[in-house]
Residue, then its C-alpha position, 0 to 999 in steps of 0.5 A: m135207373t130203371s130199364t123197361t122191356t116190352a113185351p114181345a108180340p102174340r104169334a099167329a099163324v097163318l096156313g095158305t098163300g093165297s088172296w085170303g090167307t095173305t090178306f088176313a095174315a096182314v090183317l093179324a099183323d096191323a092187329g099187334n101179331e106176328v104172323t108166320m104163313w105157310g104155304r108150298s111155293p118156295e118163291a112165293c114165301r121169298e117174295i113175302t119174307e124179304e119183299h112183303r109181296n103177294e104179286r101173285y095174288l095180291p098185286g101191288v099191295t105191301l104186306p106189314g112187316g111183321v108178316a114173314a113165311t115159310t115152307d115147314l109147317r110146324a115152324a108156322l105152328a110154332g108158338a102161334h097162339v091163332v092159327a087161322v088157315a085158309i087151304p082150298s077145302q077139299a085139301v085140307r084135311a090131307v094137308l093138315s093131318g098128322s100136323a097136330d102135335g105142332l100146335e102149341p096147347g090151348a092155340v085156337v084154329v080159326s077156318l077162313m075156308k067156305g065149303v063142304e068137304l066131299g065125300t062126309h058132307e063135314r064143314m070146315s070146323e069139322v074137318l079141321r077139328e078131326a085133323l087135328g084131334l082139337e076140342e070144339r071149343r079151340v076151332a073158330v071160323v071167319s065169314g062175312p062180306n070179305l073180298a081179300r083185295e078190298i080188305a088188303t086195301h084198308q077198305p072198311t069191312a065188318t066180319v063174324v067170328a063165330a065158336s061154339d065158346e063165346a070166350t073162344a070167338a071174343r079172342v080171334a076177334h081180339a086177334c083180329a081187330t083193326p081200324y078197317f076191319r071189324p069183328y062180330t061175335n056168333t055162337d052159332v057155327v053151323g049157320v056162319e058157315l053154312g052161310g059161307a058154302v052156299k052162298n058160293v054156288i049162288a054167286l056161280a048162278v048170279g055170275m052165269a045169268q049176268g054172263a048169259g046177258f040177263g041184268d039186275n032183276t034175274t041177280a036179284t031174283i037169283i040172290t033172293r031164293g038163294l038166301a031162302e034155299t041156304t036159309r032152309l038148308g041152315l035151319a034142317l041142320g040146327a043153326q039160327a034163322e037171325t044168321f042168315a039175315g045177318l053178316a055172314g048171311l046176306g052180307d056174304l052173299v051180296a058180296t059174292c055175286a056183287s063184286r066182281l073180285s067173286r073169283n065165283n061170280t067170275l067164273g060163273r059169269h066166263v060159264g054163261e058167256g059160252m066157256s067150258l068148265e076147264e075153259a073158265v077155270a084157266a081164266t079166272g085163276g085162282t080157287a072158285e070153292g063153289v064149283k067143287s062145294c056145289r055137290a057136296v052142297l047137295e049131298l048135305a041136303a038130301a041127307h036131310d031132305v033139303d030142296l036147294p033148286i039154284s044149287q041143284a042147277v048150279a051143279a047140272v050146269l057144271h058138272e052135267g052138261l045142262p045149258v046156262l039158257a035151261m038152267t035159267e028156264a028151269l028155275l022159272s017153270r018150277p011149281r008156283k007156291a009162296e014165297g015164305v016157304 
């Protein structure tokens, strides 16, 4: 008589227990991984582990049984072949510094974050490499039209997994592929990350305009010209133009600008309706990355002599007190020029 043994499921870790981190943990579990999440809140970790829920960020959603959570960062990292990071972009360096020896040899670290670090102007993959002392080939990024709530309820979507090494991208794509979550691979890490970072700022502008009472023509104008300025910045940094016409460019931009599930769009609408930034942050809940990233994006653009008028206007509204109506007037009164420039 012969006996059979079942190989243990591969282990993955997700750092961060917000809506996107929790959703991606569920995706990894549905793809066949045993997932351990890390978070600061003991109550959130208990709820995820024992009740398979995260009511603060994904109310009403039941998580797969293969997802657990802990407040012990090294315990979460132990044995994980894929480590996905969903920490607020301006905090990630401080959280992860000194954790490199907790990683498994050969583990791939995946950025789920969309932003540019203030001061250094670095993209999130660059921050991860420095904080964890990793070779470039061991870092990947995931970006696309990926509104967490929709994915958590298994609504179909696609995404892009980008890494400088094609094998790394393919490895991460395999780890997160499910019937409702379709990953495509790409080696244009710069383009994928910039598309994700700048679209948050453009979504704030769209939300502001909508909150001020402007309609679909204004929304379409901001989205289209926002894509143009994102592409300009990307090309200046060596990205590929076609990336911005794909899922991580136009796809992510449209989803974030058009959806009421987008925190950046929602916060922008609150500001457009007359709230102060502090009031809008409180009313939105969660992290709207574009609020802080807009200044870092502008600093990065200035370093490469790239003009980003929409991003500049958003920063002026949020951080310099420019009225929203003055923002829209300023954008429309810019010197006329050919559309393609």
